[in-house]
C-alpha positions in Angstrom: 42.7 25.4 18.6 41.1 27.1 15.7 37.9 28.6 16.7 35.6 29.9 13.9 32.9 32.4 14.9 29.5 33.7 13.2 30.9 37.5 13.3 27.9 39.4 10.6 27.1 41.0 14.1 29.6 42.7 14.2 29.3 43.8 10.7 27.5 47.8 9.9 25.7 48.5 12.6 25.9 46.2 15.9 23.6 46.4 18.3 23.0 43.8 21.6 24.8 40.8 19.9 27.2 42.8 18.2 28.0 44.6 21.9 28.1 41.2 23.0 30.6 39.5 20.8 32.6 42.4 20.4 33.5 42.7 24.1 34.4 38.7 24.5 36.9 39.5 21.1 38.1 43.0 23.0 38.8 40.4 25.7 40.5 37.6 23.7 42.5 40.0 22.2 44.5 41.5 25.4 44.0 37.9 27.0 47.3 35.3 27.0 45.4 32.4 27.4 43.7 33.2 24.4 47.1 33.7 22.4 47.1 30.4 22.4 44.1 30.1 20.1 43.4 31.4 16.7 40.5 33.0 15.5 38.9 33.0 12.4 35.7 35.4 11.9 33.3 35.2 9.1 30.8 37.3 7.9 29.2 38.3 4.4 31.2 42.0 4.6 34.6 43.5 5.5 34.9 43.6 9.6 35.6 46.9 10.7 37.9 45.6 14.3 40.9 46.8 15.1 42.5 42.9 15.9 45.0 41.6 15.4 45.1 40.0 11.6 47.2 36.7 12.2 45.5 36.1 15.9 42.0 36.8 14.4 41.6 36.1 10.4 38.7 37.5 8.6 36.7 35.9 6.2 34.6 37.7 3.9 31.7 35.2 2.3 29.7 37.2 0.4 25.9 37.2 0.8 22.6 38.3 2.3 23.9 36.9 5.5 20.9 35.2 6.3 19.8 31.8 7.0 20.7 31.1 3.6 24.1 32.7 3.9 24.5 30.6 7.3 23.2 27.4 6.4 24.5 27.0 3.1 27.0 29.2 1.9 29.4 29.7 5.5 29.6 25.5 5.6 30.4 25.4 2.0 33.5 28.5 3.1 34.8 26.5 6.0 34.9 23.1 4.5 38.6 23.2 4.1 39.6 25.1 7.5 39.8 22.8 9.6 37.7 24.1 12.4 37.7 22.5 15.9 35.2 24.1 17.1 32.7 27.5 16.0 30.7 29.8 18.4 28.0 31.2 17.3 27.4 34.5 19.8 23.4 34.9 18.2 20.8 31.6 18.9 21.6 30.0 15.3 24.6 27.8 13.7 25.2 26.3 10.5 23.7 22.7 11.1 26.5 21.3 8.3 29.7 22.1 10.1 31.7 18.9 10.8 33.2 20.8 14.1 31.9 20.7 17.4 29.5 24.2 18.0 28.9 26.4 21.5 26.0 28.3 20.7 24.8 31.2 22.9 21.3 31.9 23.3 20.4 35.5 25.3 16.5 34.9 25.3 13.5 33.2 23.4 10.9 35.8 23.1 10.2 34.2 19.8 9.2 30.9 21.5 7.7 32.3 24.5 5.1 35.2 23.0 4.8 34.2 18.9 2.2 36.5 18.5 5.4 39.5 18.4 7.3 38.2 15.3 5.5 37.2 11.8 4.5 34.0 11.3 7.6 33.3 8.9 10.0 35.1 11.1 8.7 32.9 14.1 8.3 29.9 12.1 12.2 30.4 11.3 14.0 31.2 14.3 11.7 28.6 16.8 13.4 25.6 14.3 16.6 27.1 14.0 17.1 28.0 17.1 15.9 24.6 18.7 18.2 22.3 16.3 20.9 24.8 16.9 20.3 24.0 20.9 19.9 20.2 20.4 23.3 20.0 17.8 25.4 21.9 20.3 27.8 20.7 22.5 27.0 23.3 25.2 24.4 26.5 25.5 25.7 29.5 26.6 22.7 31.9 27.9 22.9 35.2 30.1 21.1 34.7 32.7 19.4 32.4 35.2 16.4 33.6 34.0 16.9 32.7 30.7 18.3 29.2 31.8 14.7 28.3 32.9 13.7 29.8 29.9 15.8 27.0 27.4 15.1 24.0 29.5 11.3 24.8 30.2 10.3 25.8 26.3 13.2 23.8 24.2 13.7 20.7 26.6 17.6 21.8 26.8 19.4 19.5 29.5 20.4 21.8 32.4 23.6 20.7 32.5 24.0 21.7 29.0 23.6 25.2 29.8 25.9 28.1 31.7 25.2 30.9 32.4 27.5 33.2 31.4 26.9 37.1 32.4 28.1 39.6 30.1 30.5 42.7 31.1 28.8 46.4 30.1 29.9 48.2 27.1 32.1 47.1 25.1 35.4 48.6 26.1 36.6 50.3 23.2 35.8 48.5 20.3 34.4 51.3 17.8 31.6 49.4 16.7 29.6 52.2 15.6 26.6 53.9 17.2 25.1 51.4 19.7 28.0 50.7 21.4 26.6 53.5 23.6 30.0 55.6 23.1 32.4 53.6 25.6 35.4 54.2 24.6 37.5 55.7 27.5 36.1 53.2 30.4 34.4 50.3 30.3 31.7 51.2 32.4 31.3 54.8 32.3 30.0 56.6 28.7 32.9 59.4 27.7 31.0 62.7 27.5 31.0 64.2 24.0 32.6 67.5 23.0 29.4 68.9 21.7 26.5 67.8 23.7 22.9 67.9 22.3 20.3 70.9 23.2 18.7 70.1 25.5 16.9 70.5 29.6 18.4 69.4 32.9 15.4 66.8 33.1 16.1 64.2 30.4 14.3 60.6 30.5 16.5 58.3 28.2 15.2 54.9 26.7 18.1 53.1 24.5 16.8 49.9 22.7 15.7 48.2 19.5 12.3 49.4 19.9 9.7 46.3 20.2 6.6 46.0 21.3 7.2 44.2 24.7 9.0 47.2 25.4 6.4 49.6 25.5 7.8 52.8 24.6 4.1 54.3 23.4 3.8 53.8 26.9 6.6 55.7 28.1 5.6 58.4 25.6 2.2 58.8 27.1 3.4 58.4 31.4 6.2 61.3 30.2 3.0 63.5 28.9 2.1 64.8 32.6 6.0 65.6 33.5 5.9 67.9 30.5 3.4 69.3 30.7 4.7 70.4 34.4 7.7 70.9 33.4 8.4 72.6 30.4 12.2 71.9 30.8 11.9 68.1 30.9 12.7 66.1 27.6 12.4 62.3 26.8 15.1 61.3 24.4 14.4 57.8 22.5 16.9 56.3 20.9 16.2 52.9 18.8 15.1 51.3 15.4 11.8 51.1 15.5 11.6 46.7 14.6 8.0 46.8 16.2 5.1 44.3 14.9 2.4 45.0 14.8 3.5 48.3 14.3 4.0 50.9 16.2 3.7 54.1 15.1 5.8 56.9 17.3 5.4 59.4 15.7 1.5 60.1 15.6 1.5 58.5 19.8 4.5 61.9 20.1 2.3 64.5 18.3 -0.8 62.9 19.8 0.2 63.6 23.6 1.6 67.2 21.6 5.1 66.4 23.2 6.5 67.5 19.9 8.9 69.8 21.3 10.0 67.5 24.2 10.0 64.5 22.9 12.9 63.3 20.5 13.4 60.3 18.5 16.5 59.1 17.2 16.5 55.9 15.1 19.9 56.5 14.5 22.9 58.4 16.6 26.6 58.9 16.6 28.5 57.5 19.1 29.3 61.2 20.2 25.7 61.9 20.1 24.9 58.8 22.3 27.7 59.6 24.8 26.2 63.1 25.3 23.0 61.3 25.7 24.3 59.4 28.4 25.9 62.2 29.9 22.8 64.6 30.1 20.6 62.2 31.1 19.3 62.0 34.9 16.5 59.1 34.4 16.5 56.0 32.2 13.5 54.3 31.2 13.0 50.7 30.1 9.4 49.0 30.4 10.2 45.7 28.8 8.4 43.1 29.9 10.7 40.6 28.2 14.5 40.7 28.2 17.3 37.7 28.5 18.6 40.0 30.4 18.8 44.0 29.6 22.0 45.2 29.0 21.0 49.2 28.6 19.4 49.8 32.2 22.7 48.3 33.3 24.7 50.5 30.8 22.8 53.4 32.2 23.4 52.6 35.8 26.8 52.4 35.1 26.6 56.0 33.8 24.9 56.9 37.1 21.4 57.6 35.7 19.2 55.8 37.8 16.5 53.0 36.2 12.8 52.8 35.8 11.8 49.1 34.9 8.6 46.5 34.9 8.4 44.7 37.2 10.0 41.3 36.3 11.7 38.2 37.5 14.9 39.2 34.4 15.4 42.6 35.8 14.9 42.2 39.3 18.2 39.4 38.5 20.1 42.0 36.8 19.2 45.4 38.8 18.3 44.2 42.2 17.5 46.9 44.7 19.0 49.2 41.4 16.0 50.3 39.8 12.5 51.3 40.7 9.9 49.5 39.7 6.3 49.8 37.8 4.3 47.1 36.5 2.8 46.8 33.2 0.3 49.5 31.7 0.1 51.6 34.7 1.0 54.6 33.8 0.1 56.9 36.7 2.7 54.4 38.6 5.4 55.0 35.7 5.0 58.9 35.9 5.7 59.0 39.5 8.8 56.8 39.0 10.1 58.7 36.2 9.5 61.7 38.4 11.0 60.6 41.7 13.6 59.8 39.6 14.5 63.3 38.4 13.6 65.4 41.3 13.3 63.3 44.3 17.4 63.4 45.4 16.9 60.8 48.1 15.0 58.4 45.9 18.1 59.1 43.1 20.7 58.5 46.1 19.0 55.0 47.2 19.2 53.5 43.7 22.2 54.8 43.0 23.9 53.4 46.2 23.0 49.7 45.2 24.0 50.2 41.7 28.1 48.4 42.7 26.2 45.4 43.7 24.1 45.1 40.6 26.6 45.7 38.0 29.3 43.5 40.0 27.7 40.5 38.3 28.6 42.0 34.5 32.8 41.9 33.9 34.4 41.8 30.1 37.5 39.5 31.2 35.4 37.2 33.6 33.0 36.6 31.3 35.4 36.6 28.3 37.4 33.5 30.5 34.4 31.5 31.3 33.1 31.6 27.3 36.5 30.8 26.1 36.8 28.1 28.7 33.5 26.7 27.4 34.7 26.8 23.6 38.4 24.8 24.8 36.4 22.0 26.2 34.3 21.6 23.3 37.2 22.0 21.0 38.7 19.3 23.1 35.8 16.8 22.7 
């Protein structure tokens, strides 16, 4: 079977979807069953992945990698490639392909909360995602929460949706700064030979910065801890994609935390591994996610997370987290303090981590995803 894959998310600086696709590709490269297939990777620039070029040939289709590239340039380029099925790992797929499609839709934030998106961007996402879901043979999503969202907001029939949780980390694909440095192990980040200078009580946030993740609230909640503990620090890792725009640096200055709060829009693999290796608590105050992988990656690294109390956070982490309500800064401060300084509370949270992490396995995710793709291609 010839399986076409939209691989643009593993170009440049991969973030969440890039790690998701990278994890699947890594497993398929090692899986005996997957050797029966040819995976053709399409991207707007060369793909820097260490894969067998015979089983994973890549096609570079020049362009911006945006909607025009996906909807016009890709169908033209693949018209003569005789694909059996197309796998779209990032919400949308070409609508004019002469092949069955399987599309992965990780969340519906742009449908459930249009106010978080610019008017044109939100409209484009809603229209294309809705059409892709309607056309697809199967829609894959990553949590029961997102399945409910697909049924409620897009009207996708429940029987057409498969919930396949991803694994944790990327298994050494070399995907760049956001693969969390997971090279020596699929679950625990490798320590860096040159760790960043920091105090012993570090809070860490990792993820693109959106308004729904309340990073400024995190800065403010950390303020009282910083003033009481000069050796405490907060590291924020992620590009600022907030809309309406949030000024993180102004918030840091307003709280007089320049010496204890650091914002890294970009870090290397080694630096991010060092940040994980040295963190004592993880904070992710997101009110909407399809799943929320970075808290799970923190748990895999032995770091207890503080999360907003949402359905999807409970589904993913269960008892292995401390939960707070949105914009309750005093409660967030207390939760961070407990994960930094209360050994009994830390041990209780981390003891629950194995049960939470057991649901997230790259071999299982790759096996189940390939089965869905095979079924669609056979149809």
